[in-house]
Backbone bond lengths (Angstrom), bond angles and torsions (degrees), N, CA, C in turn:
res aa  C-N    CA-C-N  psi(-1)  N-CA   C-N-CA  omega(-1)  CA-C   N-CA-C  phi
1 M - - - 1.467 - - 1.526 109.68 -
2 T 1.320 116.61 144.07 1.455 120.63 177.43 1.510 110.42 -77.35
3 N 1.333 116.45 164.05 1.450 120.77 174.48 1.520 109.95 -69.22
4 T 1.319 115.91 160.80 1.464 119.55 178.97 1.527 110.53 -84.52
5 K 1.316 114.54 154.12 1.464 121.96 173.17 1.514 106.57 -140.41
6 L 1.327 115.86 87.90 1.452 121.21 -172.19 1.528 111.33 -82.05
7 L 1.319 114.57 131.13 1.455 121.99 177.43 1.515 108.76 -117.70
8 P 1.343 118.52 112.20 1.471 120.54 176.02 1.531 109.97 -74.51
9 V 1.327 116.04 126.04 1.464 121.19 -177.30 1.524 109.72 -123.83
10 A 1.327 115.14 158.12 1.466 121.40 176.67 1.518 108.84 -139.44
11 L 1.341 116.26 137.91 1.458 123.52 175.01 1.529 107.44 -115.04
12 I 1.341 116.58 127.00 1.459 121.36 -176.19 1.525 108.57 -98.43
13 Q 1.333 116.36 100.23 1.463 122.86 -179.90 1.529 108.56 -97.25
14 E 1.348 115.97 116.60 1.470 119.82 -174.68 1.520 111.30 -143.35
15 R 1.336 115.63 169.20 1.461 122.49 171.56 1.523 109.30 -102.59
16 D 1.317 116.27 159.85 1.453 121.39 178.77 1.525 110.08 -63.05
17 Q 1.335 116.48 136.58 1.459 122.62 -178.48 1.533 113.26 -98.94
18 G 1.341 116.59 -1.65 1.457 119.20 173.14 1.515 116.48 105.01
19 T 1.330 118.10 -32.54 1.460 121.52 179.16 1.524 109.21 -138.54
20 V 1.341 115.05 161.64 1.464 119.61 177.66 1.519 110.55 -61.01
21 D 1.326 116.80 -47.18 1.463 119.77 -178.80 1.523 111.88 -60.58
22 A 1.333 116.83 -43.40 1.464 119.94 -179.38 1.520 111.10 -64.53
23 N 1.330 116.88 -40.14 1.460 119.86 178.87 1.521 111.51 -66.68
24 L 1.328 117.12 -43.83 1.468 119.21 -179.74 1.525 111.57 -69.67
25 E 1.323 117.47 -33.37 1.469 119.56 174.84 1.523 110.78 -62.13
26 L 1.340 115.89 -39.56 1.459 119.29 178.45 1.525 110.67 -69.52
27 V 1.330 116.88 -39.77 1.464 119.88 175.40 1.524 110.30 -57.33
28 E 1.330 116.60 -44.64 1.462 120.64 179.45 1.528 111.05 -59.24
29 K 1.311 116.03 -42.86 1.468 120.06 179.82 1.524 110.87 -65.13
30 R 1.331 116.44 -46.79 1.468 120.62 -176.48 1.530 112.02 -68.81
31 V 1.314 117.46 -37.70 1.462 119.39 176.79 1.529 110.07 -64.14
32 G 1.323 116.58 -38.66 1.457 119.41 175.28 1.516 112.19 -60.34
33 E 1.350 116.22 -41.83 1.462 120.15 177.22 1.528 110.66 -63.19
34 A 1.336 115.74 -43.64 1.463 119.75 -178.62 1.522 110.84 -63.09
35 A 1.331 116.26 -45.40 1.461 120.01 179.04 1.525 110.95 -63.27
36 G 1.337 116.16 -37.62 1.456 119.70 177.36 1.515 113.34 -63.31
37 N 1.340 115.70 -24.72 1.468 120.59 177.19 1.526 112.29 -94.84
38 G 1.340 115.74 9.05 1.461 119.50 172.04 1.509 116.18 101.29
39 A 1.336 119.03 0.57 1.465 120.48 -176.99 1.523 111.19 -63.46
40 K 1.329 115.47 140.15 1.459 122.61 174.04 1.528 112.19 -112.11
41 L 1.330 116.05 -14.25 1.460 122.96 177.78 1.524 107.98 -134.79
42 V 1.337 117.03 128.17 1.456 121.76 -179.17 1.523 109.18 -123.60
43 L 1.330 116.03 126.69 1.458 122.54 178.55 1.522 109.46 -108.53
44 L 1.336 116.25 127.68 1.453 122.63 177.35 1.527 110.23 -100.64
45 Q 1.332 116.71 163.84 1.459 121.65 -178.30 1.535 110.73 -80.08
46 E 1.320 116.03 166.16 1.454 121.61 -178.13 1.532 111.01 -63.99
47 L 1.362 115.61 134.25 1.463 122.38 175.99 1.539 111.23 50.76
48 H 1.315 114.97 51.35 1.468 121.79 -171.90 1.520 114.08 -69.53
49 N 1.333 118.32 -9.67 1.464 119.83 -177.62 1.524 114.30 -75.67
50 G 1.335 117.34 -13.31 1.458 118.34 -176.90 1.505 112.38 -165.44
51 A 1.334 115.10 -164.56 1.460 120.33 176.43 1.520 109.71 -69.09
52 Y 1.320 115.51 161.66 1.459 120.07 173.93 1.529 107.02 -77.22
53 F 1.332 115.22 94.67 1.465 121.81 -169.83 1.528 113.56 -77.93
54 C 1.319 117.72 -7.22 1.470 120.61 -174.38 1.525 113.11 -78.47
55 Q 1.328 118.43 9.48 1.464 120.39 175.07 1.525 111.85 -70.27
56 H 1.341 117.16 -14.95 1.460 120.15 178.16 1.521 108.91 -141.50
57 Q 1.339 115.88 172.70 1.458 121.75 176.16 1.524 108.57 -109.88
58 C 1.325 115.73 112.62 1.462 120.58 -175.86 1.529 108.99 -148.02
59 V 1.335 116.38 119.95 1.458 119.09 -177.79 1.526 112.04 -63.39
60 G 1.321 117.49 -22.72 1.455 120.01 178.77 1.517 113.11 -62.56
61 E 1.332 117.68 -26.04 1.458 120.67 -179.41 1.535 112.27 -63.96
62 F 1.332 116.64 -25.30 1.458 119.12 -179.59 1.529 112.13 -63.76
63 E 1.323 117.15 -19.51 1.460 120.31 177.94 1.533 111.42 -64.49
64 N 1.319 116.85 -18.92 1.459 120.45 -178.15 1.524 113.20 -88.67
65 A 1.340 117.00 -6.31 1.460 120.07 177.79 1.530 109.72 -74.87
66 E 1.323 116.19 156.50 1.454 120.44 -178.41 1.521 110.59 -146.42
67 P 1.327 117.30 157.07 1.462 119.28 178.49 1.524 111.27 -73.27
68 I 1.324 114.34 162.81 1.469 121.78 174.46 1.531 107.40 -128.09
69 P 1.336 118.47 115.45 1.464 129.05 0.26 1.529 111.66 -64.49
70 G 1.334 114.22 155.57 1.452 120.34 -178.88 1.512 110.02 -167.84
71 P 1.330 117.44 -165.93 1.469 120.83 -175.21 1.530 114.27 -57.18
72 S 1.329 116.94 -44.22 1.472 118.42 -177.42 1.513 111.75 -70.43
73 T 1.337 117.76 -41.73 1.469 118.66 179.81 1.530 110.48 -66.37
74 E 1.329 117.45 -32.72 1.464 119.28 176.30 1.530 110.73 -63.45
75 R 1.308 115.77 -42.88 1.468 119.80 -179.12 1.522 111.29 -68.79
76 L 1.329 116.50 -41.46 1.463 120.70 178.87 1.518 111.30 -69.71
77 S 1.324 116.75 -31.65 1.458 121.09 177.35 1.523 110.99 -61.96
78 V 1.329 115.69 -44.58 1.467 120.01 177.18 1.523 110.42 -60.79
79 L 1.326 115.72 -40.22 1.465 121.27 -178.87 1.523 110.90 -65.49
80 A 1.338 116.85 -45.48 1.464 120.48 -179.87 1.522 110.79 -60.87
81 K 1.327 116.65 -43.27 1.460 120.11 -178.98 1.522 111.34 -69.38
82 R 1.338 117.24 -39.46 1.466 120.87 -178.78 1.523 111.25 -58.55
83 Y 1.338 116.16 -42.76 1.463 120.15 -174.58 1.527 113.37 -101.97
84 G 1.324 117.94 -4.09 1.454 120.37 178.56 1.513 112.91 65.23
85 V 1.350 116.53 40.27 1.457 121.32 -179.23 1.530 110.07 -123.39
86 V 1.319 115.53 154.35 1.455 121.80 170.49 1.528 107.43 -88.46
87 I 1.333 117.16 130.15 1.458 122.18 -178.21 1.526 109.53 -116.89
88 V 1.327 116.26 131.31 1.455 122.07 172.50 1.521 107.28 -105.50
89 S 1.327 116.83 111.60 1.454 122.67 -176.09 1.526 110.04 -108.84
90 S 1.342 115.90 175.74 1.468 121.12 -177.23 1.521 108.66 -145.55
91 L 1.351 116.37 115.79 1.462 120.77 -170.03 1.528 111.82 -130.85
92 F 1.323 114.66 157.87 1.464 124.03 173.49 1.528 105.95 -89.06
93 E 1.329 116.34 103.57 1.460 121.70 -172.03 1.527 112.12 -92.10
94 R 1.333 115.92 128.88 1.461 121.93 167.97 1.522 107.71 -95.25
95 R 1.316 115.96 106.06 1.463 120.85 -179.37 1.529 111.26 -85.24
96 G 1.317 115.46 -34.40 1.450 121.65 179.59 1.511 108.67 -171.65
97 A 1.315 116.68 178.15 1.457 120.24 -179.50 1.522 110.36 -59.87
98 G 1.342 116.03 118.60 1.457 121.15 179.65 1.511 114.76 74.81
99 L 1.338 118.05 12.39 1.470 121.61 -177.75 1.527 108.94 -131.01
100 Y 1.324 115.39 111.00 1.460 121.76 -173.23 1.522 110.57 -131.82
101 H 1.337 115.34 151.00 1.456 120.94 180.00 1.528 110.56 -134.74
102 N 1.327 115.04 157.34 1.457 123.51 167.73 1.526 105.14 -95.59
103 T 1.318 117.38 106.21 1.461 121.71 -164.29 1.522 112.48 -124.41
104 A 1.320 115.27 131.77 1.462 121.52 171.03 1.518 108.47 -93.99
105 V 1.322 115.91 134.55 1.463 121.79 179.53 1.523 108.80 -121.74
106 V 1.319 116.28 134.21 1.461 121.44 179.17 1.517 109.28 -106.27
107 L 1.335 115.94 121.26 1.462 122.79 176.94 1.520 109.31 -99.05
108 E 1.318 116.77 123.90 1.462 122.03 177.26 1.524 110.03 -71.47
109 N 1.333 116.01 163.24 1.466 118.93 -175.51 1.522 113.94 -72.60
110 D 1.331 116.97 -3.31 1.461 119.68 172.65 1.527 111.68 -100.28
111 G 1.340 116.17 5.50 1.447 121.35 178.05 1.515 115.11 94.31
112 S 1.315 118.23 -8.07 1.459 120.89 179.72 1.529 110.41 -78.41
113 I 1.340 115.97 159.94 1.461 120.34 174.22 1.522 108.36 -85.51
114 A 1.335 115.78 115.48 1.463 120.40 -179.19 1.518 111.50 -77.49
115 G 1.326 117.06 -29.67 1.451 120.82 -179.08 1.507 110.86 166.41
116 K 1.326 115.90 177.22 1.456 120.77 177.45 1.519 110.09 -145.05
117 Y 1.316 114.46 162.12 1.467 122.86 178.33 1.519 107.52 -135.45
118 R 1.321 116.73 130.41 1.464 121.40 177.29 1.520 109.19 -101.15
119 K 1.310 115.83 125.60 1.461 122.91 -176.21 1.528 110.74 -49.69
120 M 1.328 115.51 126.90 1.464 121.42 -174.33 1.523 112.59 -89.35
121 H 1.335 116.90 -44.80 1.461 121.59 -177.81 1.527 108.22 -96.33
122 I 1.329 116.78 121.32 1.463 121.54 -174.46 1.533 108.86 -114.80
123 P 1.331 118.67 116.17 1.464 120.99 -178.18 1.519 112.64 -77.12
124 D 1.314 115.36 158.90 1.459 122.50 173.83 1.520 107.17 -146.41
125 D 1.313 115.66 83.71 1.459 122.95 -174.91 1.526 108.63 -133.39
126 P 1.336 118.51 164.02 1.464 119.74 176.28 1.534 111.08 -54.48
127 G 1.307 115.71 122.97 1.460 120.16 -178.93 1.516 114.24 87.44
128 F 1.333 117.55 -11.26 1.467 122.02 -178.98 1.533 108.19 -131.37
129 N 1.325 115.66 71.05 1.469 122.19 -174.47 1.530 111.23 -88.78
130 E 1.310 116.67 55.45 1.453 119.35 -171.57 1.520 113.63 -75.32
131 K 1.323 118.38 -25.99 1.469 119.18 -179.62 1.527 111.78 -65.37
132 F 1.319 117.47 -22.06 1.462 120.81 176.00 1.529 111.01 -67.00
133 Y 1.336 116.35 -31.32 1.456 120.91 -172.36 1.526 114.19 -104.04
134 F 1.330 117.79 -37.56 1.457 120.12 -165.42 1.529 112.67 -112.51
135 T 1.304 115.83 130.47 1.456 122.62 168.42 1.523 108.48 -78.95
136 P 1.342 119.18 135.09 1.465 119.62 177.91 1.527 111.25 -57.33
137 G 1.319 115.27 144.57 1.458 120.45 -178.12 1.513 113.13 -61.35
138 D 1.331 115.77 151.28 1.456 121.32 179.07 1.524 112.10 -126.67
139 I 1.323 116.69 12.39 1.462 120.53 178.01 1.525 110.82 -85.99
140 G 1.334 116.75 -28.01 1.454 120.78 -177.66 1.512 112.07 89.98
141 F 1.317 114.85 -170.17 1.466 122.11 -176.76 1.531 108.81 -104.06
142 H 1.321 115.70 88.47 1.460 121.30 -177.57 1.525 109.15 -129.29
143 P 1.329 118.07 122.28 1.459 120.32 178.31 1.531 111.24 -60.41
144 I 1.328 113.84 154.51 1.459 121.38 -179.68 1.522 108.43 -107.74
145 D 1.324 116.68 122.22 1.457 121.65 -178.64 1.521 110.32 -77.51
146 T 1.341 115.17 129.82 1.460 121.54 178.19 1.516 109.24 -138.51
147 S 1.322 116.06 174.87 1.463 121.61 178.73 1.522 112.53 -66.96
148 V 1.338 117.78 -18.09 1.471 120.08 -178.56 1.532 111.94 -103.95
149 G 1.328 117.44 0.02 1.460 119.98 178.92 1.522 111.60 137.71
150 R 1.334 114.77 179.59 1.463 121.56 178.47 1.526 108.32 -90.74
151 L 1.321 116.22 115.55 1.458 121.56 -171.64 1.531 110.53 -98.20
152 G 1.336 115.96 119.55 1.458 121.93 175.09 1.519 108.87 -89.22
153 V 1.335 116.55 83.04 1.459 122.26 -173.88 1.523 110.11 -89.45
154 M 1.331 116.09 128.78 1.457 123.45 171.54 1.530 107.32 -134.26
155 V 1.345 117.48 -178.21 1.467 119.59 -174.29 1.528 110.47 -136.42
156 C 1.315 116.69 123.21 1.462 127.19 168.60 1.532 114.72 39.42
157 W 1.338 118.66 -99.96 1.466 121.28 -173.43 1.524 112.01 -55.12
158 D 1.333 117.18 -24.92 1.468 120.47 174.45 1.525 111.71 -58.50
159 Q 1.329 116.66 -23.94 1.460 120.08 -172.33 1.527 113.21 -70.48
160 W 1.336 117.23 -11.55 1.460 120.34 178.93 1.530 112.24 -90.41
161 Y 1.311 117.82 -2.42 1.460 121.77 -172.67 1.525 110.63 -112.46
162 P 1.340 117.57 113.07 1.468 119.87 -179.52 1.520 113.16 -65.73
163 E 1.346 117.15 -22.87 1.457 119.25 -177.18 1.527 111.86 -63.80
164 G 1.339 116.91 -42.42 1.453 119.86 -179.72 1.517 112.01 -63.86
165 A 1.330 116.28 -45.68 1.460 120.30 178.41 1.523 111.04 -60.53
166 R 1.330 116.40 -42.29 1.461 120.37 -179.51 1.528 111.13 -64.07
167 L 1.326 116.78 -43.96 1.463 119.64 -178.88 1.526 111.26 -64.63
168 M 1.331 116.99 -37.39 1.457 119.40 174.95 1.528 110.63 -63.12
169 A 1.328 116.26 -42.23 1.465 120.09 178.85 1.525 111.12 -63.42
170 L 1.324 116.81 -43.08 1.462 120.81 -179.23 1.526 111.85 -66.53
171 A 1.323 116.94 -22.23 1.465 120.98 177.90 1.529 111.86 -91.04
172 G 1.333 117.10 6.93 1.451 120.28 172.97 1.509 116.38 92.74
173 A 1.343 118.35 19.15 1.461 120.14 177.66 1.520 110.71 -60.23
174 D 1.327 116.02 141.30 1.471 121.53 176.00 1.520 112.07 -87.96
175 L 1.327 116.84 -24.21 1.460 121.87 177.09 1.520 108.17 -160.56
176 L 1.335 115.67 159.91 1.452 122.86 -179.76 1.520 108.85 -109.68
177 L 1.345 116.87 136.71 1.458 121.48 -177.32 1.515 109.79 -131.59
178 Y 1.348 115.95 136.87 1.456 122.05 -178.10 1.535 111.08 -132.61
179 P 1.342 118.78 99.06 1.469 118.55 164.16 1.535 108.34 -63.61
180 T 1.324 117.40 135.61 1.463 120.69 -166.39 1.530 111.93 -140.17
181 A 1.346 115.02 148.69 1.465 122.11 168.38 1.525 106.79 -138.99
182 I 1.324 116.29 97.45 1.452 120.52 -176.14 1.525 109.28 -141.16
183 G 1.329 115.25 141.38 1.462 118.49 -178.09 1.513 112.35 -162.13
184 W 1.317 114.55 -175.61 1.458 122.65 -177.31 1.520 111.38 -93.80
185 D 1.315 115.62 151.59 1.461 121.84 159.99 1.525 105.74 -75.73
186 P 1.335 118.59 122.21 1.475 120.03 -177.51 1.524 113.45 -56.26
187 D 1.336 117.61 -22.46 1.465 120.93 -177.94 1.523 113.33 -82.82
188 D 1.332 117.65 -9.96 1.471 120.04 179.65 1.527 110.91 -68.08
189 A 1.319 115.43 150.28 1.463 120.93 177.02 1.526 110.36 -69.55
190 P 1.339 117.23 153.62 1.463 120.13 -178.38 1.526 113.71 -56.38
191 D 1.332 118.50 -38.70 1.460 119.04 -179.00 1.524 111.36 -68.74
192 E 1.344 117.14 -34.19 1.463 120.16 176.57 1.530 110.48 -67.81
193 K 1.318 116.59 -40.89 1.468 119.66 176.67 1.525 110.86 -59.18
194 A 1.320 116.45 -43.96 1.467 120.39 -179.58 1.522 110.99 -62.80
195 R 1.324 116.96 -41.14 1.471 119.76 179.72 1.523 111.09 -63.46
196 Q 1.325 116.78 -40.78 1.468 119.87 -178.72 1.529 111.29 -64.69
197 R 1.318 116.32 -48.02 1.466 119.27 -179.57 1.523 110.81 -63.93
198 D 1.325 117.22 -42.81 1.462 120.52 179.36 1.528 111.49 -61.99
199 A 1.342 116.64 -39.93 1.460 120.33 179.66 1.525 110.76 -64.88
200 W 1.332 115.73 -38.74 1.464 120.70 179.31 1.535 111.21 -61.55
201 I 1.305 116.37 -48.23 1.471 119.71 179.05 1.520 110.10 -66.59
202 L 1.322 116.88 -39.35 1.463 120.70 -179.96 1.523 111.34 -62.02
203 S 1.334 117.41 -38.03 1.466 119.40 178.89 1.526 110.58 -61.19
204 H 1.329 117.20 -40.60 1.460 120.55 178.62 1.527 111.12 -67.98
205 R 1.309 116.43 -40.91 1.469 119.04 178.24 1.523 110.38 -62.11
206 G 1.340 116.03 -36.33 1.457 119.71 177.25 1.522 111.96 -64.03
207 H 1.356 116.90 -41.75 1.464 119.52 177.63 1.528 110.61 -62.28
208 A 1.336 116.38 -41.63 1.457 120.21 179.59 1.526 110.70 -61.25
209 V 1.326 117.09 -48.70 1.466 121.62 -177.23 1.526 111.16 -66.22
210 A 1.328 116.96 -48.82 1.465 120.78 -174.37 1.522 112.56 -64.27
211 N 1.339 116.25 -26.75 1.462 119.77 -176.35 1.520 113.75 -113.00
212 G 1.338 117.06 -4.50 1.454 120.01 -179.37 1.513 112.79 61.62
213 L 1.335 116.37 41.36 1.460 120.96 -175.97 1.526 111.17 -131.41
214 P 1.336 117.69 148.91 1.464 120.15 168.99 1.524 110.33 -65.75
215 V 1.323 116.54 150.59 1.461 122.93 179.52 1.524 108.62 -131.41
216 L 1.337 116.29 132.96 1.462 122.70 175.75 1.519 108.41 -121.12
217 S 1.334 117.06 129.27 1.460 121.46 176.36 1.518 108.96 -132.38
218 C 1.346 116.14 125.08 1.464 121.54 -177.46 1.521 109.58 -116.13
219 N 1.320 116.79 117.08 1.463 123.65 -177.47 1.531 109.88 -110.51
220 R 1.329 115.83 162.05 1.458 121.24 174.82 1.530 110.17 -92.99
221 I 1.315 117.20 172.32 1.465 122.78 178.08 1.520 109.06 -130.26
222 G 1.326 114.97 170.58 1.452 121.74 172.26 1.512 113.67 97.50
223 H 1.335 115.22 156.87 1.463 120.98 175.29 1.519 109.62 -83.09
224 E 1.330 116.34 130.48 1.455 121.11 174.35 1.524 107.80 -120.09
225 P 1.334 117.75 115.92 1.464 121.01 -175.69 1.516 112.06 -68.23
226 S 1.318 114.99 153.21 1.460 120.80 176.70 1.527 110.05 -81.44
227 P 1.344 118.22 135.08 1.465 120.25 176.76 1.527 113.37 -73.17
228 I 1.333 117.99 -8.83 1.466 120.64 -175.02 1.524 112.18 -119.47
229 G 1.323 117.55 24.05 1.451 120.81 171.46 1.509 116.65 85.84
230 R 1.337 117.92 4.79 1.464 119.56 173.30 1.532 108.94 -76.39
231 S 1.328 115.42 -173.15 1.463 119.52 -175.76 1.516 113.80 -82.22
232 G 1.326 117.01 -6.95 1.453 119.67 -178.03 1.517 111.69 80.83
233 I 1.325 115.66 -167.78 1.464 122.05 -178.84 1.516 109.12 -130.95
234 D 1.323 116.25 133.46 1.460 122.66 169.49 1.530 107.64 -98.66
235 F 1.313 117.39 100.04 1.459 120.26 -179.26 1.524 109.22 -70.14
236 W 1.328 115.61 131.54 1.464 119.70 -166.69 1.537 115.00 -97.15
237 G 1.328 117.73 11.82 1.470 118.34 175.83 1.513 111.68 55.55
238 S 1.339 116.56 -123.62 1.463 122.70 176.88 1.523 112.66 61.78
239 S 1.333 116.87 27.21 1.463 120.46 174.75 1.523 109.26 -52.58
240 H 1.332 116.62 145.40 1.457 117.70 -173.45 1.515 112.88 -152.30
241 V 1.330 113.83 159.34 1.459 123.58 175.61 1.523 107.44 -124.65
242 L 1.330 116.14 127.29 1.458 122.02 -177.67 1.519 110.52 -117.45
243 G 1.342 115.60 149.05 1.448 121.18 172.14 1.516 110.98 -87.10
244 P 1.338 117.87 176.79 1.461 121.74 -172.96 1.526 115.20 -73.20
245 Q 1.310 118.23 -2.50 1.464 120.89 169.96 1.529 111.37 -109.17
246 G 1.309 115.94 16.88 1.452 121.15 178.70 1.510 114.15 81.97
247 E 1.331 117.50 4.87 1.459 120.44 -178.59 1.523 110.71 -71.44
248 I 1.326 116.26 142.06 1.463 121.21 -179.02 1.533 108.74 -82.80
249 L 1.334 115.71 114.89 1.457 121.26 178.49 1.519 111.50 -88.41
250 A 1.325 116.58 -31.66 1.462 121.55 178.28 1.521 107.98 -161.87
251 E 1.348 116.35 144.97 1.460 120.78 179.23 1.527 109.34 -147.19
252 A 1.325 116.19 133.65 1.461 121.97 178.91 1.523 110.21 -87.67
253 G 1.337 116.01 167.19 1.451 121.36 178.63 1.522 112.22 -76.73
254 V 1.332 115.34 177.73 1.462 120.66 -174.37 1.527 113.47 -91.11
255 D 1.325 118.23 -12.51 1.468 117.93 -170.08 1.523 114.98 -144.69
256 A 1.335 118.20 19.69 1.460 119.65 -178.21 1.521 110.45 -137.41
257 P 1.342 117.49 146.23 1.467 120.04 173.68 1.521 110.03 -61.63
258 Q 1.317 115.82 148.24 1.457 118.79 179.25 1.522 110.58 -161.60
259 V 1.324 115.75 139.32 1.454 121.63 165.83 1.526 105.30 -95.71
260 L 1.323 115.49 99.26 1.461 121.18 -174.79 1.519 109.39 -84.39
261 M 1.318 115.81 118.53 1.463 122.03 -178.11 1.521 111.07 -105.58
262 A 1.330 115.71 146.33 1.461 120.96 175.15 1.521 108.52 -160.20
263 E 1.332 115.09 163.30 1.461 121.35 171.51 1.521 108.38 -113.92
264 V 1.317 115.90 127.76 1.462 121.88 179.24 1.525 108.39 -109.51
265 D 1.315 116.20 129.05 1.461 121.40 178.28 1.526 108.56 -92.13
266 L 1.329 116.08 103.00 1.452 120.31 -175.05 1.526 112.98 -70.52
267 R 1.320 118.20 -19.51 1.463 119.85 179.93 1.524 112.54 -87.93
268 R 1.321 116.98 -11.11 1.457 119.35 -177.89 1.531 112.05 -68.68
269 S 1.327 116.99 -25.51 1.460 119.55 177.80 1.525 111.17 -58.07
270 E 1.324 116.87 -35.94 1.464 120.06 178.08 1.524 110.91 -61.39
271 D 1.328 117.24 -44.92 1.462 120.81 178.71 1.522 111.38 -62.80
272 V 1.334 116.81 -44.29 1.463 121.10 -178.49 1.521 110.65 -64.44
273 R 1.314 117.43 -42.66 1.464 120.39 -178.33 1.524 112.33 -69.05
274 R 1.324 117.28 -21.99 1.470 119.41 176.16 1.525 111.67 -72.57
275 I 1.330 117.58 -32.64 1.466 118.96 179.83 1.526 112.23 -94.01
276 W 1.351 116.38 -23.76 1.463 121.82 175.67 1.533 107.97 -123.90
277 P 1.318 118.25 79.00 1.468 121.23 -171.83 1.530 112.60 -83.53
278 F 1.315 115.74 62.01 1.461 120.20 -177.00 1.527 112.22 -62.37
279 L 1.329 117.88 -36.61 1.452 119.77 -179.60 1.530 110.74 -68.20
280 R 1.314 117.09 -34.78 1.467 120.84 177.86 1.515 112.12 -63.37
281 D 1.330 116.76 -40.14 1.468 121.11 -169.94 1.523 113.83 -94.10
282 R 1.307 117.49 8.74 1.464 119.67 178.20 1.529 110.48 -64.80
283 R 1.339 117.16 135.30 1.464 122.27 178.49 1.527 109.70 -94.22
284 I 1.325 114.95 73.29 1.455 119.51 -174.88 1.530 112.26 -64.46
285 D 1.330 116.57 -17.81 1.469 119.88 177.45 1.523 112.16 -73.93
286 A 1.339 117.30 -13.95 1.467 121.01 -173.15 1.524 113.46 -114.31
287 Y 1.307 117.62 8.03 1.462 120.67 -172.69 1.527 114.36 -103.53
288 G 1.313 118.43 12.40 1.458 120.39 -175.05 1.517 114.24 -56.82
289 D 1.333 117.18 -33.31 1.459 120.31 -177.37 1.521 113.16 -70.21
290 L 1.309 118.31 -9.26 1.463 119.90 175.62 1.530 111.51 -64.47
291 L 1.313 117.24 -16.89 1.452 120.96 179.08 1.531 111.26 -84.79
292 K 1.315 117.52 -2.01 1.451 121.42 176.77 1.530 110.42 -93.06
293 R 1.331 116.65 151.18 1.460 120.28 176.33 1.521 111.12 -65.47
294 Y 1.331 115.95 -39.01 1.478 121.30 -177.94 1.529 107.73 -161.09
295 R 1.312 116.33 148.39 1.472 120.66 177.75 1.523 109.05 -94.16
296 D 1.307 116.25 99.98 1.473 121.08 -178.52 1.537 110.37 -77.86
């Protein structure tokens, strides 16, 4: 067995506070708490600066986008340096006139920007009108090197696609991270709600097992009303940290704020991959059709 390499991590599960300043003030407070409890890596939820605005299509929402680097990264940079932690944030990026992305930004513990990832898979479903706002990412699936390891950062809807997780693993990611905003339609039946949440966690466990990597997913909580008269979304929280065999190391509740703490052993992936050598046994000579939309 290899030696251990423990990485203390924290996931900040919160509800929208109403304004950008209020949300960032809360992030500052929670990151301080996480660092005080020993965290070296902090993961924030998707689009943490405000409400999940993609429940409707409104050109006014574009006013909330910002460049990267920009005001939020400057503020988060100060925070990362103050506490000596790596922060994975999630912002509405204005890349240019009429060109916007859903972008994760990684702040190094010295305050510098280590890298960013632009969300690749963009949903277009009732209550999740993201194609109206976000251009699909063009950076690809490339881990971001930091002082705490190589971070395979993706965003929310990406978490349903095994291809992204696999490509991050093949590029040497030490762990997979997903800032997330996912919840129930309040009108759904209880059994349907349970199936959706279970499927979401199961997808992450599958990524962990198939790639022999830890997985971190940070979701928001609370009811957010629809601006167009729908039922809104009840975000189900349940942020979690998984080990490389899909085991649950820590899990937050469904309806309360929480700074979820865990220790991830980055060297354990080596042990797991030795007994489950999935990367070794891949038949890369037979996978060409994966590049097709469908096999007719």
